[in-house]
C-alpha positions as CSV (number, residue, x, y, z in Angstrom):
1,X,19.9,93.6,-33.6
2,X,21.5,96.1,-32.1
3,X,23.7,98.9,-33.9
4,X,27.2,97.2,-33.1
5,X,26.4,93.6,-33.4
6,X,25.3,95.4,-37.3
7,X,28.1,97.1,-37.8
8,X,30.3,93.7,-37.0
9,X,28.1,91.5,-38.9
10,X,28.6,94.2,-42.0
11,X,31.8,94.5,-41.7
12,X,32.6,90.6,-41.0
13,X,30.9,90.2,-44.6
14,X,32.4,93.0,-46.0
15,X,35.8,92.0,-44.8
16,X,35.5,88.4,-45.5
17,X,34.2,88.9,-49.2
18,X,36.8,91.3,-50.2
19,X,39.3,89.3,-49.3
20,X,38.1,86.8,-51.2
21,X,38.0,89.3,-54.1
22,X,41.8,90.3,-53.4
23,X,42.9,87.1,-53.5
24,X,41.2,86.7,-57.1
25,X,42.4,90.1,-57.8
26,X,45.8,89.3,-57.1
27,X,46.3,85.7,-58.5
28,X,44.7,86.6,-61.6
29,X,47.2,89.8,-61.4
30,X,50.2,87.1,-60.8
31,X,48.9,85.1,-63.9
32,X,48.4,88.1,-66.0
33,X,52.0,88.9,-65.3
34,X,53.3,85.9,-66.7
35,X,51.4,86.2,-69.8
36,X,51.7,89.9,-70.6
37,X,55.0,91.9,-71.3
38,X,55.4,94.8,-68.9
39,X,55.1,97.4,-71.8
40,X,51.5,95.8,-72.3
41,X,50.2,96.4,-68.5
42,X,51.7,99.7,-68.8
43,X,49.5,100.3,-72.4
44,X,46.3,98.9,-70.2
45,X,47.3,101.0,-67.1
46,X,47.1,104.3,-69.2
47,X,44.1,103.1,-70.7
48,X,42.1,101.8,-67.9
49,X,43.4,105.5,-65.9
50,X,42.3,107.9,-68.6
51,X,38.4,105.7,-68.4
52,X,38.1,105.5,-65.0
53,X,39.1,109.5,-64.8
54,X,36.4,110.1,-67.4
55,X,34.1,108.2,-65.8
56,X,34.5,109.6,-62.2
57,X,34.7,113.3,-63.4
58,X,31.2,112.9,-64.0
59,X,29.9,111.2,-61.0
60,X,26.9,112.7,-59.2
61,X,26.8,111.0,-56.6
62,X,24.1,108.2,-57.9
63,X,24.5,105.2,-55.1
64,X,25.0,107.6,-52.5
65,X,21.6,109.1,-53.2
66,X,19.7,105.8,-52.8
67,X,21.1,105.7,-49.4
68,X,20.7,108.9,-48.5
69,X,17.6,110.1,-50.0
70,X,14.4,109.5,-48.0
71,X,12.8,108.5,-51.0
72,X,15.6,106.3,-52.4
73,X,13.9,103.1,-52.2
74,X,10.8,103.9,-54.0
75,X,10.3,102.5,-57.3
76,X,10.1,106.4,-59.4
77,X,12.9,107.7,-57.4
78,X,15.2,104.2,-58.4
79,X,13.9,104.9,-61.8
80,X,14.9,108.5,-62.3
81,X,18.4,107.4,-60.8
82,X,18.6,104.6,-63.5
83,X,17.8,106.8,-66.2
84,X,20.4,109.5,-65.2
85,X,22.8,106.6,-64.9
86,X,22.1,105.8,-68.6
87,X,22.7,109.5,-69.6
88,X,25.7,109.7,-67.8
89,X,27.5,106.2,-69.6
90,X,26.8,107.6,-73.3
91,X,27.9,110.7,-72.6
92,X,31.2,109.1,-71.0
93,X,31.1,106.6,-74.1
94,X,31.1,109.3,-76.5
95,X,33.5,112.1,-74.7
96,X,36.3,108.9,-74.9
97,X,35.8,107.6,-78.2
98,X,35.7,111.3,-79.0
99,X,39.0,112.3,-77.8
100,X,40.5,108.8,-78.5
101,X,43.0,109.9,-81.3
102,X,44.1,112.8,-78.9
103,X,45.2,110.8,-76.2
104,X,46.4,107.8,-78.0
105,X,48.9,110.0,-79.7
106,X,49.6,111.5,-76.2
107,X,50.5,108.5,-74.6
108,X,51.9,107.1,-77.8
109,X,49.2,104.3,-77.3
110,X,46.8,102.7,-79.9
111,X,43.7,104.6,-80.8
112,X,41.8,101.3,-80.8
113,X,42.6,100.6,-77.1
114,X,40.5,104.3,-76.1
115,X,37.9,103.5,-78.5
116,X,37.4,99.8,-76.9
117,X,37.5,101.3,-73.6
118,X,34.4,103.8,-74.3
119,X,32.7,100.8,-74.9
120,X,32.6,99.6,-71.2
121,X,31.7,103.1,-70.1
122,X,28.0,102.3,-71.8
123,X,27.5,98.8,-71.1
124,X,28.5,99.5,-67.4
125,X,25.8,102.2,-67.4
126,X,23.0,99.7,-68.2
127,X,23.1,97.9,-64.7
128,X,20.3,97.8,-62.4
129,X,20.1,99.8,-59.9
130,X,20.1,96.3,-57.4
131,X,23.3,97.1,-56.1
132,X,22.4,100.6,-54.5
133,X,18.8,99.3,-53.1
134,X,21.2,96.6,-51.5
135,X,23.5,99.1,-50.3
136,X,20.8,101.1,-48.6
137,X,19.0,98.1,-47.1
138,X,22.6,97.0,-45.5
139,X,22.1,93.8,-47.4
140,X,25.6,93.7,-47.0
141,X,26.0,89.8,-47.3
142,X,24.0,89.6,-50.5
143,X,26.0,92.2,-52.0
144,X,29.3,91.4,-51.2
145,X,28.8,87.9,-52.4
146,X,27.3,89.4,-55.9
147,X,30.9,91.0,-56.1
148,X,33.0,88.1,-55.5
149,X,31.4,86.4,-58.0
150,X,31.3,88.8,-60.4
151,X,35.1,89.4,-59.7
152,X,35.6,85.4,-60.6
153,X,34.1,85.8,-63.9
154,X,36.0,88.7,-64.9
155,X,39.0,87.2,-64.0
156,X,38.6,83.8,-65.8
157,X,37.3,86.2,-68.9
158,X,40.6,87.7,-69.0
159,X,43.2,84.7,-68.1
160,X,41.7,83.1,-71.0
161,X,41.8,86.3,-73.6
162,X,45.4,86.8,-72.7
163,X,46.1,82.8,-72.9
164,X,44.3,83.3,-76.3
165,X,45.7,86.5,-77.5
166,X,48.4,88.1,-75.2
167,X,47.4,91.8,-76.6
168,X,45.8,94.7,-75.5
169,X,42.9,94.7,-78.0
170,X,42.1,90.9,-76.6
171,X,42.4,92.1,-72.6
172,X,39.9,95.1,-73.5
173,X,37.6,93.1,-75.3
174,X,37.1,90.7,-72.6
175,X,36.7,93.8,-70.1
176,X,33.9,94.4,-72.1
177,X,32.7,91.0,-72.1
178,X,33.0,91.2,-68.3
179,X,30.8,94.4,-67.8
180,X,28.5,93.2,-69.8
181,X,27.9,90.0,-67.6
182,X,27.9,92.0,-64.8
183,X,25.0,94.1,-66.5
184,X,23.1,91.3,-66.7
185,X,23.4,89.7,-63.3
186,X,22.2,92.8,-61.5
187,X,19.0,92.6,-63.4
188,X,18.4,89.3,-63.1
189,X,19.0,89.3,-59.2
190,X,16.5,92.9,-59.0
191,X,13.4,92.8,-57.0
192,X,11.6,94.6,-59.4
193,X,13.0,95.6,-63.1
194,X,14.1,99.5,-63.9
195,X,12.1,101.5,-66.1
196,X,12.7,104.4,-68.1
197,X,10.9,106.5,-65.8
198,X,11.8,110.3,-64.8
199,X,10.9,112.7,-62.0
200,X,12.4,116.1,-62.5
201,X,11.5,116.3,-59.0
202,X,13.7,113.8,-57.7
203,X,16.4,114.6,-60.5
204,X,16.6,117.7,-59.0
205,X,17.5,116.4,-55.3
206,X,19.6,113.8,-56.8
207,X,21.8,116.6,-58.5
208,X,21.6,118.8,-55.2
209,X,23.2,116.3,-53.3
210,X,25.7,115.2,-56.0
211,X,27.0,118.7,-57.0
212,X,29.8,118.3,-54.2
213,X,30.3,114.6,-54.9
214,X,30.7,115.7,-58.7
215,X,33.5,118.0,-57.9
216,X,34.9,115.8,-55.3
217,X,34.8,113.1,-57.9
218,X,36.7,115.4,-60.3
219,X,39.9,115.9,-57.7
220,X,39.6,112.5,-56.4
221,X,40.3,111.4,-59.7
222,X,43.1,113.3,-60.2
223,X,44.5,112.6,-56.7
224,X,44.0,109.1,-57.3
225,X,45.4,108.9,-61.2
226,X,47.8,111.7,-61.6
227,X,50.9,109.9,-60.5
228,X,50.0,106.9,-62.9
229,X,49.1,110.0,-65.8
230,X,52.7,111.3,-65.5
231,X,54.5,108.2,-64.8
232,X,52.8,107.4,-68.1
233,X,54.1,110.6,-69.9
234,X,57.8,110.6,-69.0
235,X,59.0,106.9,-68.0
236,X,59.0,104.3,-70.6
237,X,56.1,101.7,-70.8
238,X,57.7,98.6,-69.1
239,X,58.6,100.7,-66.2
240,X,54.9,102.2,-66.1
241,X,53.7,98.5,-65.9
242,X,56.0,97.5,-63.3
243,X,55.1,100.7,-61.1
244,X,51.3,99.9,-62.0
245,X,51.7,96.3,-60.8
246,X,53.1,97.4,-57.4
247,X,50.6,100.5,-57.0
248,X,47.6,97.8,-57.9
249,X,48.8,95.7,-54.9
250,X,49.4,98.5,-52.6
251,X,45.7,99.8,-53.3
252,X,44.5,96.7,-52.5
253,X,44.1,96.9,-48.4
254,X,43.0,100.5,-48.8
255,X,40.6,99.7,-51.3
256,X,38.9,97.0,-48.7
257,X,38.8,99.7,-45.5
258,X,37.3,102.3,-48.7
259,X,34.7,99.1,-49.4
260,X,34.0,98.9,-45.7
261,X,33.4,102.5,-44.9
262,X,31.3,102.7,-48.2
263,X,29.4,99.6,-47.1
264,X,29.5,100.1,-43.4
265,X,30.2,103.0,-42.1
266,X,28.5,105.5,-44.4
267,X,24.5,103.7,-43.9
268,X,25.3,103.2,-40.7
269,X,25.9,107.1,-40.0
270,X,23.5,108.4,-42.0
271,X,20.6,106.1,-40.7
272,X,21.6,107.5,-37.2
273,X,21.8,111.3,-38.1
274,X,18.7,112.4,-35.9
275,X,20.7,110.9,-32.6
276,X,22.8,113.3,-30.8
277,X,26.8,113.1,-32.3
278,X,27.5,111.9,-28.7
279,X,25.4,109.3,-28.7
280,X,26.1,108.0,-32.4
281,X,29.8,108.4,-31.8
282,X,29.4,105.8,-29.2
283,X,27.3,103.2,-31.1
284,X,30.5,103.4,-33.8
285,X,33.9,104.3,-31.3
286,X,34.8,100.7,-29.9
287,X,33.8,98.5,-33.2
288,X,36.2,101.3,-35.1
289,X,39.0,101.5,-32.8
290,X,39.0,97.4,-32.6
291,X,39.2,97.6,-36.6
292,X,42.2,100.1,-36.5
293,X,43.9,98.2,-34.4
294,X,43.9,95.1,-36.6
295,X,44.4,97.5,-39.6
296,X,47.6,98.6,-38.3
297,X,48.8,95.5,-37.4
298,X,48.2,93.6,-40.9
299,X,49.8,96.7,-43.0
300,X,52.6,96.7,-40.7
301,X,53.3,93.6,-41.5
302,X,52.9,94.0,-45.4
303,X,54.9,96.5,-45.8
304,X,58.0,94.6,-43.8
305,X,57.6,91.6,-46.3
306,X,56.2,92.8,-49.1
307,X,59.6,93.1,-51.0
308,X,59.8,89.1,-50.4
309,X,56.7,88.3,-51.7
310,X,57.4,90.1,-55.4
311,X,60.6,88.5,-55.6
312,X,58.7,84.8,-54.6
313,X,55.9,85.4,-56.9
314,X,56.4,87.5,-60.0
315,X,59.3,86.8,-62.6
316,X,62.5,88.9,-62.9
317,X,60.9,91.2,-65.5
318,X,58.7,92.8,-62.3
319,X,61.4,92.7,-59.5
320,X,61.9,96.4,-59.3
321,X,58.4,96.8,-57.8
322,X,60.1,94.7,-54.7
323,X,61.5,97.9,-53.5
324,X,58.4,100.0,-54.9
325,X,55.9,98.0,-52.5
326,X,56.9,98.7,-49.4
327,X,57.3,102.8,-49.5
328,X,53.3,103.0,-51.1
329,X,52.3,100.5,-48.4
330,X,53.7,102.8,-45.8
331,X,51.5,105.5,-46.8
332,X,48.5,103.3,-47.3
333,X,47.7,103.2,-43.6
334,X,46.8,107.4,-43.7
335,X,44.9,106.3,-46.8
336,X,43.2,104.1,-44.6
337,X,42.2,106.9,-41.7
338,X,41.1,109.1,-44.6
339,X,38.7,106.4,-45.9
340,X,36.9,105.6,-42.3
341,X,36.8,109.2,-42.1
342,X,35.1,110.3,-45.1
343,X,32.5,108.1,-45.1
344,X,31.8,109.4,-41.8
345,X,31.3,112.8,-43.2
346,X,29.1,111.6,-46.2
347,X,27.3,110.2,-43.5
348,X,26.3,113.6,-42.3
349,X,25.8,114.7,-45.8
350,X,29.1,116.9,-45.3
351,X,31.1,115.7,-48.4
352,X,32.7,118.9,-48.5
353,X,35.9,118.4,-46.4
354,X,37.0,115.2,-48.5
355,X,37.3,117.8,-51.6
356,X,39.2,120.3,-49.5
357,X,41.6,117.6,-48.8
358,X,41.8,116.2,-52.0
359,X,42.5,119.9,-53.7
360,X,45.4,119.8,-51.0
361,X,46.5,116.7,-52.1
362,X,46.2,117.1,-56.0
363,X,48.3,120.5,-55.5
364,X,50.8,118.5,-53.4
365,X,51.2,116.2,-56.3
366,X,51.3,119.0,-58.9
367,X,54.3,120.5,-56.9
368,X,56.1,117.9,-56.0
369,X,56.1,114.7,-58.3
370,X,57.9,116.7,-60.9
371,X,60.4,118.0,-58.4
372,X,61.0,114.5,-57.1
373,X,61.1,113.0,-60.3
374,X,64.0,115.0,-61.9
375,X,65.9,114.9,-58.6
376,X,65.9,111.3,-57.6
377,X,63.7,109.5,-60.6
378,X,60.8,106.7,-59.9
379,X,62.4,106.5,-56.3
380,X,61.4,110.1,-55.7
381,X,57.9,109.3,-57.3
382,X,57.5,106.7,-55.1
383,X,58.2,108.4,-51.7
384,X,55.9,111.3,-52.8
385,X,52.9,109.0,-53.8
386,X,53.4,107.8,-50.4
387,X,53.0,110.9,-48.1
388,X,50.3,112.2,-50.1
389,X,47.4,111.7,-47.8
390,X,49.0,114.1,-45.1
391,X,47.1,116.9,-46.1
392,X,43.8,114.9,-46.7
393,X,43.7,113.8,-43.6
394,X,44.0,116.5,-41.7
395,X,41.2,118.4,-43.8
396,X,39.2,115.4,-42.8
397,X,40.2,115.5,-39.2
398,X,38.8,119.2,-39.0
399,X,35.7,118.5,-40.4
400,X,35.3,115.6,-38.0
401,X,35.7,118.2,-35.1
402,X,33.0,120.8,-36.1
403,X,30.8,118.2,-36.7
404,X,31.7,116.3,-33.4
405,X,32.3,113.4,-34.0
406,X,36.2,113.7,-34.3
407,X,38.4,110.4,-33.5
408,X,41.8,112.0,-33.6
409,X,42.8,109.8,-30.3
410,X,41.9,106.8,-31.8
411,X,43.9,107.4,-34.9
412,X,47.0,108.5,-33.0
413,X,47.2,105.2,-31.0
414,X,46.9,103.0,-34.1
415,X,49.3,104.9,-36.0
416,X,51.8,104.5,-32.9
417,X,51.0,100.8,-33.4
418,X,51.8,101.0,-37.2
419,X,55.0,102.3,-37.1
420,X,56.2,100.4,-33.6
421,X,55.2,97.1,-35.8
422,X,57.2,98.3,-38.8
423,X,60.0,99.2,-36.6
424,X,59.7,95.5,-34.6
425,X,59.4,93.8,-37.7
426,X,62.5,95.4,-39.8
427,X,64.5,95.2,-36.9
428,X,63.9,91.2,-36.4
429,X,64.8,90.8,-40.2
430,X,67.9,93.0,-40.0
431,X,69.0,90.7,-37.2
432,X,68.2,87.6,-39.1
433,X,70.5,88.5,-41.8
434,X,67.9,89.2,-44.3
435,X,67.8,93.0,-44.1
436,X,64.4,95.3,-44.3
437,X,62.0,95.7,-46.6
438,X,63.6,98.8,-48.0
439,X,67.2,97.5,-47.9
440,X,66.8,96.9,-52.2
441,X,65.8,100.3,-52.7
442,X,68.2,101.5,-55.2
443,X,70.8,104.1,-54.5
444,X,71.2,104.9,-58.4
445,X,68.0,105.5,-59.8
446,X,69.2,106.7,-63.5
447,X,68.6,103.3,-65.3
448,X,65.4,102.7,-63.8
449,X,64.5,105.2,-66.6
450,X,66.7,103.6,-69.0
451,X,69.4,106.8,-68.3
452,X,73.1,106.3,-67.8
453,X,73.5,106.3,-63.8
């Protein structure tokens, strides 16, 4: 099978199964929004964000090591990865548990919520390296079907827990159970069981490759979650929950593209590192461009009609998400370009450019989020978040140029198509008398934060 055919097949399986996963997540999201209050969703958003932050802050690129290292398919290397993963998970769990009282006081949420969250980390750390090996071997269909199945199990457990007891504690216990099921299944599908075997030589290689990923992951977490952590501190929990719902929906298409980049672009580029840059570029250029054109069309449609979807599906408690979502989705387009470009550079073993881009993004957040909040409240925050990928994109573009693997022209054409389609769909809505997706953006914002307008 030639490279283009392999990319198309892998992209199809990744996109198809992740689309199924999005349907599952969206469906469970709607059901949970009916069963839980915005305040409960706000607490869960804060707890999950903190847990994910601790998890990412010690990421040393274990999965990426298996894909990139020439010994990544050997049993000794995989067992070393597994031991490091367990040690990392235990350390993360201890850290979350030890800091639970302090963090709970900071955000005024129950201490037990963070203590239960620590259990999710240690259970997940016991998972087999089988998925890493599937990724290395480009067994995309098998890996993607596994993830969809796990998502279905997790959604069922969460909804059942919410029906029995619509509380934060119940949902976090359900998350532990879901993680335990996933961990067990990774061992059941493994071709060879992991053992407690450790190689100091491989460990040095893993940590050397992972040092940039480790540094980058801390910044990536802060970039991905600074807005949530900031809003969790300054806004009422109900508004935190509404924003979390809108942000979660806007993240779905970007997450799909990131999955494609990680599952397809990264291993393909890694496998062709020895080729001349022009030859490697030609292998992915046509498929990449077709994918971007399709993504631009889909995201433009989503931007133009997202407010209608929120108003129709969610009850009145969550209708403020209707004006947030279209603005956030505008920023998703640049996030999609960044994800594709990031994994190209990672395939060449150049993660530093993404870290630089994320540092720029973090500085942007630290400076402009408080200013926007003070000036125009939640509208300002949402607009700042939407524009947050510009600096990261520029850093990645510089990296691709230096590596002679640039797609600036493709990105520009696809971006012009995206803007044109949003303008066209908005004009059609306006002519039909339904306004635009941005018509409901409030002009008086004080009431959104519980302040008198």
